[in-house]
N, C-alpha and C positions, 0 to 999 in steps of 0.2 A: 504494498500499499504504499502510496508516494506521500511524503510529508516534506514542510519546511522546518529547521532548526531555528531556535532563537537562542538567546543566553537568559532568558528567565521566563515566569511565567506569562501565560500571553490568554489575558480575561475577554477582548473582544477581538470582533473582525469582520468586514464589510467589503464588498464587489461594489465596483464604480458601476454606476447604470449601462456605461457601455462594456463593462465586464473586461477592459484593458488593465485594471487596476484592482489590488486586494490590499485593503491596510487592515494592519494588525496592531491592535493598542497593547503595550507592556506593561508589567509590573515595574519592570527598571526606569527609575528616574523618569516615569511618565513618558515614556518616548512612543512616539507612533513611526513605522514603518511601513513605504508604500512599494509593492511589489508590482512589477511588470508581468502581467500573466501572460505573455509569449516567451519569456525567457526564464521568469522564476529568480529574480534578481532584485534587489533592493534599490529602488531608484532616487527614493528622498526619505529624509527622516523629518520629522516634526518636533522640534522638541519646545517645551514649554510650563508642561504641566509639572507641578514637583512631585507628585507622589502617581500612585496608580490610575491605569487607565481602565476605566469599569466599562465603558459604554463609547461606542463609535458607528457615526452612520453618514453616509454622503448626499447631499441634497440631491433632489429631481434631475439637475442639468448635470450633476457633476463636478461642477466647478468648486463647489466647497465641500468642507467637512466637517460635522460637529462632535466634538467628545466631551465626556464627563468623568470626572477626576475625584480620587481620594480626597484632593486639595480643596474640595469645598467649590471647586469654579467648572462652569462647562466653557470650552473655546471655540471659537469660529476659526477656520482654516482657509486661506486662499490654495486651492489644489495646483493652480499654475504655479506660484511662487515659493510656496510654502511658509508664507508668512502670517501672522496671528492677527484676523481683523478684529475680533472683538475676543475681550475676556468676559465673560457674562458673569459676575458677583453677586453674590445675594444670599446664598444658601448656605445655611450655617452648620452643616455637615457634610457628608460624603455626596457625591453627586453619582449615583448608582444606574441611572438610565437616562440615556436622552433620545430624541425622534423630531426627525424634519417633517413640517407638513405635505401635503401633496404638492403644494402650489410654490412651494419653495421659499414664502414670506413670512413664515411663522414657526419657531423651535421651542421644543418644551424639555425641559429636565425635572430631574426627581431624584429620592434619595432618604437619607437618612435623616433629615429634619422632618419629617411628613409631610412636605409640602411639594406640589407641581408647580412649578413655574413657566410661564409663555413670555416666548420674547422677541422682540421685532428685529429680522434680519438685517433691514436696512440701515437701522440706528444703533442696533444691541439693547436697546429699550425693554426693561422688564415690563410688561404688559398686564399682568394678572399673577396674583398668589392665590394658590387653590389650597384651603388649610384644613380640608375636611377629614383627612386620613388621620388614623388614632397611633399608627406605628410606621415603621421604615417601610419605604416605596420602593420595589424591586424594579417594578418595569412598567412603562408605557406604551402606546400605539395610536396613531392617528387613523381615524376613519379614512376610507379612498376618498372622500367627498372633503375631507378637511375641517367638517364643521364640529369633530367632536374628537375628545381623546381621552382613553379610558386607562384606568389605573389600578394596579393592585398592588399588594405586599402584606407586611404582617398580621395587620388587621383583620383578615380577612374579608374584608369589604371590596366587592367591584364598583368602582365609581366612574361615571362617565359625565364630561364636564363639556360645557359648550364654549367653542375656542374663539367666538366673535363676543361674547359677551363676559364669559369666566363663571357663568353660574353653573350650580352644580344641576343635574340633569338625574338619569336615573341611579338610583344605588340599591343594591340588593346584597346579603350577605352568601357566603360560599359554605356549605357545608363543612368543608375540609380545612377553613382556616386559613393557614399559612400559604400565599400564593408565590410562586417564584417568577412567572414569566406570561407574558399577554401578546397577543399578536391577531389583528384584523386579517381577514383574506382581502385578495386584491378587488375580488367583486365586491366587498363590503357588506356578503350576507350573512357572514356568521365572523365570530372572532373564538379563538384559542385560548386556553386559561392551562399553566402546567401547574401542579401545587406540589407540595411540600411532601407530601407522602406516595409522590411516583406517579398519579393519576392527571389525566387531559381530560378537560371538560371543553365540550365547543358549545358556544350560546349562538340562539338565532337573534340577531341584531332588529330585527322587527316585533317579535313577541317578548323578547328579553328571556326565555325562557331555555333549560338547557336542552340541546338538541340529541347529544349523546355523549356517555363518557366511556372511559377504559382505563385500567391499568398500563400503563406504560414502560416503568422503570422501576427498580427495584429501590432505587433513594430519590429524590428530589428532581422535579424536571425543571433544570435551570433555565434553559433556554429551548424557545420553541417558534418555528417560523414555516409560513406557507409558501409553496411554491408558485412561480409567478402566473401559473395557470390555474389556482386554487385546488387542483388534483390532490396534492398531495401535502402532508405536513411532517416536518423535519423536527425532533427533540434531541436534546441532550442532556445528560443527567451527571448528577455526583456518581453513578455506578461506573463511569467511564466509558460509556458505550453512546453511539450515535444511531436512532433509528429512522425511519423512514415509514409514513402510515399514509394509506387510503383514507382522504378527506372522508369521503362518503361514507366509509362503511367501519372505519376504524380499525382495520385489519393491517397487521405489520408485512410490508413489503421487502425489507431489509433491516438487518441488524449490523452496524459495523463496529467492531472491535477492533484493539489496536492501540488506544491511548492508554497512558500509564497512569493519568490522574484525572481529577474532574474534569468533565468537559462544561467549558463555559458558555460559550456562544456557535449558533450555525447559522452559516450564511449561503441562501441560494444564488447559484451564479444567473445573470439576468435572462439566458436562453432556457436554465432551469435545467438542465444536462449535468451538471456538475456542484456538488456541495463542499464546503469547506467548513471546518470546526477549530475549536482553537482550544486549549488545555493550558492548567496549570504543569503538565509534563516536557510545557518548553517546547512543543510543535503546533503546526498547522497541518492538518491533514487534509487531502482532498480527494473526494469519493466521487468516482463516476455514476453518474445516474442512468446513463441510456439504458441498462438493461436491468433493472430493478429487480430483485429477486433473488439475485445470485450473489450479495452480499453475505460476508458470515454470519452462520443463525447459530448466536450463543445462547439462547433461551435456557437449554438445559443444563448448562455446566458452568457458565461464568459466574462468579463471584468473588470479589478480593478479599485474599486472606489478611485475618488482623493478627494471628499470634501462631506460632509452629512450636511444639514441645516435641521431645523424645520421650517414651517408654522408657518404665527405669533399666529392662535388660536391652536397650538398644534396638530391638526386633521390629520396632513399630513407630513411624512417624504421626503425630496429629496437628491438622489444623483446624482454628476457630475460624470459619468465615464471616463476611461480613452480615450474612442475613442468618447469622444463629448456629448454623450445621456444624457439627465437629466430624470430621472426615478423617479416616486415618489409610495410613497407606504400609506398604510390606518395604522396610529400608533396603533390602537384598535387591528386590525385582522393580519396586515401584509401582507397585500394581496397587488398586485399590480395593478396601475391605469393606465391612459394613459399616455403615455411620454410627457413632456413639451417641445413644440416645440419652437423654439428660432431661426427662419430661417432655413436656410441651413448650416450652421457654426456650426461645432462643438464647444460645449459649455467649457470654459475653466476655467472660474471664474463665480459665480452666488451669486447674493443677491436679499432677496426681502424684499419689505417694510412693516412696521411695521400696515400699515392698510390692506396687503392682497391684494391691487390692483395692484401694478407694481413687475416687475421682471426687474434687471438687469443682464446685462449678457455681459461676454468677447467672443469672439469667436475666429477665424481664424487669423484677424488680431489683436493681443493681445493688440496694446496701444490703440483701440476703444471700447467704452462701448454703448449697445444699451440697451434701456429702453422699456419694452413689457407692454402692458396692459392685465393683464392675464384672461380678460373675454374676450378679442376678441380675442386676441392672434395677435394683430397687432403691429408694431412699432408706439412709442409715439415719442421719441426721441432721436436723437444719439451724444453721448458725443466725438467729438474728441478734442484732444490739447496734450496727454502726446505723448512724442517722444519715449518711451521704454514700454516695457511690463507691463499692468495692473495687478499688484498682487492682491489687496483687495479694497473692496467697501463696504461702509456702507450708509444705509439710515437713516438720523434723525429721532427720535422718533416721529414728527409730520409728517411723509413722506416728505417734501418739500425740502428737500436738501438730494443729494448724495455726498459722499467725496469717492474720488479714491487715491490709493497709488500704485506708480509705483516705475518699475525698476530707472526711469529717477531722483532717490532721491527726487521728489516733490508729496506734497498731493495738491490736486486739489477738488475745491469745487463747485457743479453745481446745479442750480434749477431745481429740477426733474420734472418740469411742463414744464418748456419752454425748457430745454436743455443749457441754457446760463451760460456760465461760469463765477462765480462771484470771483473766487480770484485762483493763484498759491500760495501755501506757501512754501517758500524755505527755507533750513536750515539744512535737514539731508544730509549728505556725503557719503551715500549708501543707496541701494534700501531701500522701503518703503514697511515692511511686514504686518503691521496691523493698522487699523484705527477704530476708535469708537467716537460716538458723547458722550458728556455728556449727564444727565438725562433731563437738559433744552435747549440742543441743541445749547448752547451759547458758545460754544467750543468745538473744536476736539483734541483727544488724537492719537497719532500716535507711533508705535513703529519700530524701522530701524535695519538694518544688520550693522548699524553702532556702536549698542550696547547702544544709548540711547534712551527715552520715551520723547516726546513733549507735550505740551500741547497748542494749538492754541487758542487766544481770537480772536471771529471771530466780535468784535466789533470794535475791532484797529489793528485786523492782525498780530499782534506779537505774538511771541511763547517764552515757557522758557523749559528747558529739566527738567524734573522734576523726570527722575531715569536714571542713567547711571551705565551700567552693566562692565565697564571697558574696553570698546570696545571690548567684546565677539562678535564675529558674531554670529548671532541667530535668534530666533522666538521670536514673543510678543503676550500675549494675556490680554487682559483689562476686568476687571469688574466693569461696572457701577448701579453696586446695589445701594439699599436705605441705606446701611449701609458706604458707602463713596467708593471713589476710588480706585482700587486697579488695580498692574501688575505684570505680570509672565514672567519673560525673560529664555531663554533655549539658549544654544550653541548647535551648530550641532554634536559637537564631543565629548562635556563633559555629565558626568552623572547627572548634577546638574541642578535645576532648583531653580532660586531666586524669591523670593516674595517681591513687593514694596507695601509701604504706598504711595501714591501718592500725598496725602495732604501734607505731610511732605518731602516727596522724600527719605526716609529713607529706607534701604534695612531691610525688616521684618525678613527673615527667609531664609535660604538655603534647599532645600529638594534633599535628596539624593537618587539614583536610581541604582539599577544593570547594568545599559547600558543608552545608548542616548536615547533622548525623540524623537518620531516622532512626535507627536500634544500633546498640553494641551491647557484645556478651563476652566474656570470658571463656576459654575453651576447660575442659574438666581438671586439666594438669596446670591451670593457671598460668602458661607460658605464651597463650595466644590473647589476642583481642579481635573479635571479627568487629567489623564496623561498616554499616550498612548506609549507604547514601542515596540519591535520587536514582543515579541510573548505575553504580558500583558498589562492589565491597571490598573493604581497605583489610587486609591480614597484618596485624602487628606482632612480633614475635619479642622478646624479652632477649637479648643477646649480651650472654655475659663476658667480662673481659677476660682475655687471655694475658698470660704474662709473656716476657720476651724470650723464655725458653720453650713456650708454646704451650704450656700445662695453664690449667685454668685458674684462674683469679681469686680476689678474696671476697667472692660474692657480690662486686658490682657489675656495672653492666648499663646498658640502656636499651628500650624500645625501638625497634626499626620496622617499617613497613617492607615487608620481604614480598609479597603478593598482592596485586590489583586486579581483580576481577571487572573488566569495563564492556561497555555497549552491552548491557544488558536493559532491555526496554522497561521503563516501567520502576516504579519507585518501591522500596520492600519495607515492608511492614515490622516485619520479625525476622530473626537469626536464632537458630539454636544447635547448640552442639550435640552430637553423639556422646554416650557415657564412654569414659576410656580410650577415645578413637581421637583422630583429627580430622571426623568429618564433620559439617555442617549441613542444615537445611535452610534454605532461605525462601518465606512467601512473600508473593509479591501483590502489590493492590491491582495488576493486570489479571490475577487469577490464578497464577500458573506458582507451583510449589518445584525446587531443585535441589539435589543433594549434590554436594561438592565433597572432592578429597584433598586434602593436601599431602603432597608428596615431596621428599626432599631428594636433591642430585646428588649422591655419594662423591662423584668425582672433584665438586664445586663447594667452598665455603657457603654457609649461610644461603645456598641456592635451592629456592621452593617453588614449587609450582601448584596451581588448583587444576583438579582434573574432574569435568562434569561427571558425574555417575548416572544421574537419569534426571529426566525433567516431563515433569505431566502437567496439563492442564492447558493454559493458553498463551504460548510462548510467542513472541514476535523476533523475527531473524534481523539481526541489526549488525552491519561491518564497518570497518575501520579503514581508511586508506583504502578503498576498493578500487579497483581499473575494469571497467567493462567494456569490451569488444565483442564484435561480431553479433549484437543482441538484434533477434527478428523477433516479428510479433506484437513489437509495443507501440500502446496507443500513442499518439504525438505528444500527449500531456505528459506520459510516463518517459520517454524519449528527452523532454527539457526537463524534467524535474531529476533525472539521471546525469544528465548532462552538466547540470547545475551543482548537484551534491557530490559529484565522484570523479577521481582523477583520469584523464586520458578521455578519449572520444569514443562516440558511438558510431558504429557502423552498420 
C-alpha cells in the first residue's frame, strides 16, 4: 500500500479542488506541507502556526487554504505564494475544526472554547460567535447551499445554525452522546455523524430524522467524508483502520488496514477514485478506490494488542487485545490456542501466578480484580478495595500474595487464596504504574507517575524512596534478577530512559533514543533492557569492564545499545521476555504479535543480532534503502510513489 512519510503526527489532510495538490497538517511546529500529486513531492510549506494543525480545508476555487490549530487561531493562506492572508483570532482554546462555505465568502471555526465562529473571507472580520454548545466542538460542516452549518461535539447535541443571521435553528440530542465527526453529503439530502462508540448515523436533512445507523468501527469514528457523487462514505477511526461504505445501504465495501496508529482524517480526491488518510503513525496513505471491495478485510482478526506476557513455564504467550480478548499462542510454533475466558467482561489488565495455577484480571469495572483458576476457569476470589482504576498487578514468587497498584495512588496487598486485603500502602502522590515483589517476597517495589520508586517492607509496612526521577511523569519497570535490584524510568515525552541501582538508590546511567519510548522491560537475567519506540525496538546490554590483561573488571561497566530492530510498521504497546531465555515478544497497535530471539556472534566481541522466530496477525512489510527495478503491473500512482520513496529508477 503506497504511503508518504513525514517526521511527526499528521492530523489533517485535504485535496485541492483540481486534485493537483494534497495539503497535510502536522503536529511538528504547526507546519502545513503541500504535495504535488503528480510527483508526490513536497512543493511548498506553510509556516506560521505555533502548535498542532488540527484541521485544514481548501477554498472552492483552490486559491486559498484554511487551517485551525492548537494555538487558538485559524489562518487563511494564499496558495499561490504561501503567505498568510489573515490570522483569525478570538477563540480562547484550541481550534479543532474549520470549514469553507460553498461560496468561498465565509469560513467557520470551532473547538475547545465551545463556540462556533463565522468569519468574512474578504476582511477577516468575525461575523458571529455561536455559543450554544456545552462542551468541546469536534466537527463542523456547511450545507451544500451554504445556508446552514452543523456542529457536533462533547455535549451530545447536534446543532444547526443559520450562516446569514447566526441564529440557532434545529437542535436535537444524540442517544449516543459524544460525537467526533460530521459531514453533509454533496447533494445536501443527508449528513453523517461519527460517534465515540464507533457508530455512524445518517440524518435526513428534510425530516431531521435518523435514516439509518450501523456499527462502523471498534473505537471512535474520528473522521467521516462523503464521496463527490454521494454514493460512498469513508470513515477512519482510533482502531487504526479506514473503511468505505455504501451510503444507501450502510454495507461495507472495503476495509483498509495498514496504519500503525489512530487515523485522524480521510479525504476523497475530486474524481472520487482515490482516498487519502493520515495518522499519528506519521504517514499519509493513498487508497485506490477504482475497484472497491478488494481492500483488506480485517473484520475478523484485527484488534490492537495492549499487553503481552509469557506463561511461567515459557510455553505460551498471552496477549490482551484492545477489545478485551485474551489470546494465547504456542511459543515454539506461533500457533494460536483457545482464548482465555475471564467471565463476560473485556480484560484490561492481566497477571499470571508463578505456579501457573491462577490468573488475575481487571475487567469492565477497572477498580476490581478477579482471580481465576486456570484449570477450571472458575472464579476463585474477587478483590475489591481500590477507588480508581487498577493499572498494574503482580504475584509474589510463592504465588501466595497479589500486589495491585492503582490510579488512586495506593498499593494494596491481598491474600491470593482467600482474597482478604492485608494492607493498603500509601505514600505515592500520583498513580502507581508498576509493582513487583522482591525475590524473597518480603518487600514490594512500586513505581509511580510522581517520579519515585518506593520499596515497602512487608514486616513493618514502612516504605522509603529508593529512586527519584526528579518528578518526571512516566513509567517504570523493575528487575529482580539474582544480580541485584534495578529500576528503569521513562518520561512520556522525553527520549531518555534512566537506569537506577535500587540497592544504593543511585542513578546508574541515562540512555538516549531517537524518540519517546512506548514501553521498556528488563530481561529475566537483568542484563538486557528492551525499549520499544514508535517503529523500532532498541536492545541495551550491560557490558562489563575488562582489565588490561583481558580479564573481568571489578564490577564496573556501562549499558550499550547492541541491537536495533528497525522498520517495523506501527507502534509497540508492550514487550515481554520469555522466562530464563533471551527471547522476547512484542505486541503492536497494528494488531500483530512477533517473537524475537537475541543471538550472539561468537567470533566478535559484543556482537549480537535479533532473529525473528515467528509473526502472527497483521504485519506490514517495510523496507529501508531499497532499489526497485524492472517493476511491472504497477499503477501510475504506485510508480510515482515508489520513485519518490525509493532509490534508483523504475523501468
